[in-house]
C-alpha positions as CSV (number, residue, x, y, z in Angstrom):
1,M,-25.4,-18.3,-80.0
2,R,-24.9,-21.1,-82.5
3,V,-22.0,-23.5,-83.3
4,V,-20.0,-22.7,-86.4
5,K,-17.2,-25.2,-85.9
6,V,-16.3,-27.6,-83.1
7,L,-12.6,-27.1,-82.3
8,N,-12.5,-29.6,-79.5
9,T,-14.8,-30.8,-76.6
10,S,-14.2,-27.6,-74.7
11,I,-13.8,-24.9,-77.5
12,V,-16.1,-24.0,-80.3
13,L,-16.2,-21.3,-83.0
14,A,-19.6,-19.8,-82.6
15,K,-21.8,-17.0,-84.1
16,R,-23.7,-14.6,-81.9
17,N,-27.2,-13.2,-82.7
18,D,-25.5,-10.2,-84.2
19,N,-23.7,-12.6,-86.7
20,K,-20.3,-11.9,-85.1
21,E,-18.1,-14.9,-84.8
22,V,-16.4,-15.6,-81.4
23,I,-14.5,-18.3,-79.6
24,A,-16.6,-19.8,-76.8
25,M,-15.1,-22.0,-74.1
26,G,-16.6,-24.3,-71.5
27,K,-16.3,-27.8,-70.2
28,G,-17.9,-30.2,-72.6
29,I,-19.3,-27.3,-74.8
30,G,-18.2,-29.0,-78.0
31,F,-19.2,-32.6,-77.0
32,R,-21.7,-34.0,-79.4
33,S,-22.2,-30.5,-80.8
34,R,-22.7,-29.9,-84.6
35,P,-22.6,-26.8,-86.7
36,G,-25.9,-24.9,-86.4
37,D,-26.6,-26.2,-82.9
38,I,-27.7,-23.7,-80.3
39,I,-25.2,-23.4,-77.4
40,N,-26.5,-23.7,-73.9
41,E,-25.6,-20.4,-72.3
42,N,-25.0,-22.1,-69.0
43,E,-22.2,-24.1,-70.5
44,I,-20.2,-21.1,-71.6
45,E,-17.4,-20.2,-69.3
46,K,-15.4,-17.8,-71.4
47,V,-15.9,-15.9,-74.7
48,Y,-13.2,-14.3,-76.8
49,V,-14.3,-11.6,-79.3
50,V,-12.1,-9.9,-81.9
51,E,-12.3,-6.2,-80.9
52,N,-11.1,-4.9,-84.3
53,E,-14.0,-5.3,-86.8
54,G,-11.6,-5.2,-89.7
55,M,-9.7,-8.2,-88.4
56,S,-12.7,-10.2,-87.4
57,S,-13.0,-12.4,-90.4
58,D,-9.2,-13.0,-90.7
59,M,-8.8,-13.9,-87.1
60,T,-11.7,-16.3,-87.0
61,A,-10.6,-17.9,-90.2
62,L,-7.2,-18.4,-88.6
63,M,-8.7,-20.0,-85.6
64,R,-10.4,-22.6,-87.8
65,E,-7.0,-23.7,-89.1
66,T,-5.1,-23.6,-85.8
67,P,-4.5,-26.9,-84.0
68,E,-6.5,-27.1,-80.8
69,E,-3.5,-27.4,-78.5
70,Y,-2.5,-23.8,-79.3
71,L,-6.0,-22.6,-78.5
72,I,-5.9,-24.2,-75.1
73,L,-2.3,-23.1,-74.5
74,A,-3.0,-19.4,-75.3
75,D,-6.0,-19.4,-72.9
76,E,-3.9,-20.9,-70.1
77,I,-1.1,-18.3,-70.5
78,I,-3.6,-15.4,-70.6
79,S,-5.4,-16.7,-67.5
80,Y,-2.1,-16.9,-65.7
81,A,-1.1,-13.4,-66.9
82,K,-4.4,-11.9,-65.6
83,Q,-3.7,-13.5,-62.2
84,V,-0.2,-12.1,-62.0
85,L,-0.9,-8.7,-63.4
86,S,-4.3,-8.3,-61.7
87,R,-5.8,-6.5,-64.6
88,D,-7.9,-7.1,-67.7
89,L,-6.2,-7.6,-71.1
90,S,-7.4,-6.9,-74.6
91,E,-9.4,-9.8,-76.0
92,N,-7.4,-9.4,-79.2
93,L,-4.5,-10.9,-77.2
94,Y,-6.1,-14.4,-77.4
95,F,-6.0,-14.4,-81.2
96,S,-2.6,-12.7,-81.6
97,L,-1.0,-14.9,-79.0
98,T,-2.5,-18.1,-80.4
99,D,-1.2,-17.3,-83.8
100,H,2.2,-16.4,-82.4
101,L,2.6,-19.6,-80.4
102,H,1.6,-21.7,-83.5
103,M,4.2,-19.8,-85.7
104,A,6.9,-19.9,-83.0
105,A,6.5,-23.7,-82.7
106,K,6.7,-24.1,-86.5
107,R,9.9,-22.0,-86.7
108,F,11.4,-24.0,-83.8
109,K,10.6,-27.3,-85.5
110,S,12.2,-26.0,-88.7
111,N,15.3,-24.8,-86.8
112,I,14.6,-21.2,-87.7
113,T,15.8,-18.7,-85.1
114,I,14.7,-15.1,-85.0
115,Q,16.8,-13.0,-82.5
116,N,14.8,-10.7,-80.3
117,R,17.1,-7.6,-80.1
118,M,14.9,-6.1,-77.3
119,L,15.5,-9.0,-74.9
120,W,17.5,-7.0,-72.4
121,E,15.0,-4.0,-72.5
122,V,12.0,-6.3,-71.9
123,Q,13.7,-7.9,-68.9
124,K,14.6,-4.5,-67.5
125,F,11.5,-2.5,-68.2
126,Y,8.8,-5.1,-68.0
127,P,10.0,-7.7,-65.5
128,Q,6.5,-9.0,-64.6
129,E,5.6,-9.6,-68.2
130,F,8.9,-11.2,-68.9
131,L,8.5,-13.6,-65.9
132,I,5.1,-14.5,-67.3
133,G,6.7,-15.2,-70.6
134,K,9.2,-17.5,-68.9
135,Q,6.4,-19.3,-67.2
136,A,4.7,-19.6,-70.6
137,L,7.8,-21.4,-71.9
138,K,7.3,-23.9,-69.1
139,F,3.7,-24.4,-70.2
140,I,4.8,-24.9,-73.8
141,K,7.4,-27.5,-72.8
142,D,4.9,-29.3,-70.6
143,K,2.1,-29.3,-73.2
144,L,4.0,-29.5,-76.5
145,G,7.4,-30.9,-75.5
146,L,9.2,-27.9,-77.1
147,D,12.0,-26.2,-75.3
148,L,11.8,-22.7,-76.9
149,P,14.6,-20.2,-76.3
150,E,14.5,-17.3,-73.8
151,E,13.8,-14.9,-76.7
152,E,10.3,-16.3,-76.9
153,A,9.6,-15.2,-73.3
154,A,10.4,-11.6,-74.4
155,N,8.1,-12.0,-77.5
156,I,5.3,-13.2,-75.3
157,A,5.9,-10.3,-72.9
158,F,5.6,-7.9,-75.9
159,H,2.1,-9.3,-76.6
160,L,1.2,-8.8,-72.9
161,V,2.5,-5.2,-73.0
162,N,0.5,-4.4,-76.1
163,A,-2.6,-6.0,-74.7
164,Q,-2.4,-3.5,-71.8
165,Q,-1.7,-0.5,-74.0
166,T,-4.9,-1.1,-76.0
167,E,-6.9,-0.1,-72.8
168,Q,-5.6,3.5,-73.3
169,N,-8.0,6.0,-74.8
170,M,-7.3,7.6,-78.1
171,S,-6.1,10.9,-76.5
172,Q,-3.4,9.1,-74.6
173,V,-2.3,7.2,-77.7
174,M,-2.1,10.5,-79.5
175,M,-0.1,12.0,-76.7
176,M,2.3,9.1,-76.8
177,T,2.8,9.5,-80.5
178,T,3.2,13.3,-80.4
179,T,5.7,13.1,-77.5
180,V,7.9,10.5,-79.2
181,K,7.9,12.6,-82.4
182,D,8.9,15.7,-80.4
183,I,11.8,13.9,-78.7
184,L,13.1,12.6,-82.0
185,N,12.9,16.2,-83.4
186,I,14.9,17.5,-80.5
187,I,17.6,14.9,-81.2
188,R,17.6,15.7,-84.9
189,I,18.0,19.4,-84.3
190,H,20.6,18.9,-81.5
191,Y,22.9,16.9,-83.8
192,G,21.9,18.5,-87.0
193,I,21.4,15.2,-88.9
194,E,18.7,12.9,-90.1
195,L,18.5,9.5,-88.4
196,D,18.4,6.4,-90.5
197,T,14.9,5.2,-89.8
198,S,15.4,2.0,-91.7
199,S,18.3,0.8,-89.4
200,I,17.9,-1.8,-86.7
201,N,19.5,0.6,-84.2
202,Y,16.9,3.2,-84.9
203,S,14.1,0.6,-84.5
204,R,15.5,-0.4,-81.2
205,F,15.9,3.2,-80.0
206,L,12.3,4.0,-81.1
207,T,11.0,1.0,-79.1
208,H,12.9,2.3,-76.0
209,L,11.4,5.8,-76.5
210,Q,7.9,4.3,-76.8
211,F,8.3,2.4,-73.5
212,F,9.8,5.4,-71.8
213,V,6.9,7.7,-72.9
214,Q,4.4,5.1,-71.7
215,R,6.1,5.1,-68.3
216,L,6.1,8.9,-68.3
217,L,2.4,9.1,-69.0
218,E,1.6,6.5,-66.4
219,N,3.9,8.1,-63.8
220,T,5.9,4.9,-63.3
221,M,9.3,6.0,-64.3
222,L,12.3,3.9,-63.3
223,Q,14.0,5.0,-60.1
224,S,17.5,4.6,-58.8
225,K,19.7,5.9,-56.0
226,D,22.9,5.5,-57.9
227,D,23.7,9.2,-58.6
228,E,27.4,8.5,-59.2
229,L,26.6,6.3,-62.2
230,L,24.6,9.0,-63.9
231,E,27.5,11.5,-63.2
232,R,30.0,9.1,-64.7
233,I,27.9,8.4,-67.8
234,S,27.2,12.1,-68.3
235,S,30.9,12.9,-68.1
236,K,31.7,10.1,-70.6
237,Y,29.0,11.3,-73.0
238,P,28.7,15.1,-72.6
239,E,27.0,15.7,-75.9
240,E,24.3,13.0,-75.3
241,S,23.9,14.3,-71.8
242,N,23.3,17.8,-73.1
243,C,20.7,16.5,-75.6
244,V,18.9,14.6,-72.8
245,S,18.8,17.8,-70.7
246,K,17.0,19.5,-73.6
247,I,14.6,16.6,-73.7
248,N,14.1,16.8,-69.9
249,N,13.3,20.6,-70.2
250,Y,10.7,19.8,-72.9
251,I,9.2,17.1,-70.7
252,G,9.1,19.4,-67.7
253,A,7.4,22.2,-69.7
254,K,4.8,19.8,-71.2
255,F,4.1,17.4,-68.2
256,E,5.1,19.5,-65.2
257,R,7.4,16.8,-64.0
258,F,10.9,15.7,-65.0
259,M,12.7,12.5,-65.9
260,S,14.2,10.4,-63.1
261,D,17.9,9.9,-63.0
262,E,17.7,6.3,-64.1
263,E,15.5,7.3,-67.1
264,R,18.1,10.0,-68.0
265,L,20.9,7.4,-67.7
266,Y,19.3,4.9,-70.1
267,L,18.3,7.6,-72.6
268,I,21.9,8.9,-72.7
269,I,23.2,5.4,-73.4
270,H,20.6,4.8,-76.1
271,I,21.2,8.1,-77.8
272,S,24.9,7.4,-77.7
273,R,24.4,4.0,-79.4
274,V,22.1,5.3,-82.2
275,M,24.3,8.4,-82.8
276,D,27.5,6.4,-82.8
277,R,26.2,4.4,-85.8
278,A,24.7,7.4,-87.5
279,H,28.0,9.1,-88.1
């Protein structure tokens, strides 16, 4: 492995023998190194590789232009996330998160705020990832002196969720896509209308469906003992409750298990919101 560019004393952009560029990390790995130097393999502590070949040149070019503090910060957040989640994460996360942190800091310094409309859902459905995101905000404040808003914790959590999803094989990805499509078709047929796929409400609803189907496939559906709340919501939204029953029958037939009461509750509420704005 040879040095392409020294990013700081502990991080270098390097090229492997197969000519693939990677980010190599190690204490003192960049000290007195120059482009073309052979890296001592014993000094390498960590290597990040772009998994998507089509993105490789773009990502490594991006790393060349990114200030070193963001490269270090992303690695610290990922290391912390792996500890908390006790699982491997896609190596693409390093590149996407580094870029996100850099852009988020630029927006903050320019007083540009982008509201995360999925903040509540991320807190509810991915509490571990959200807490990691909040810890990441503390890292950012300590390292960069920037007090980013809570929405950024949810944005970071999204990156962590996506980094776990990439571990799924293609058959599961296809199953998720097909199941979401089938559920949307059940809703369209039930109400006899076409949903506005360009609306923010539809986008939010679609994200909820994707999260729900992921939990369904991983058999980690939300559980609750509050049966009365489901009954009250079902009475308040009988049409939506009827629609969710059809979806539940479809799920039972396809997966041989049914939705939990809490999953039914949230789906009724989400359908109510998206249909209220569709009429």
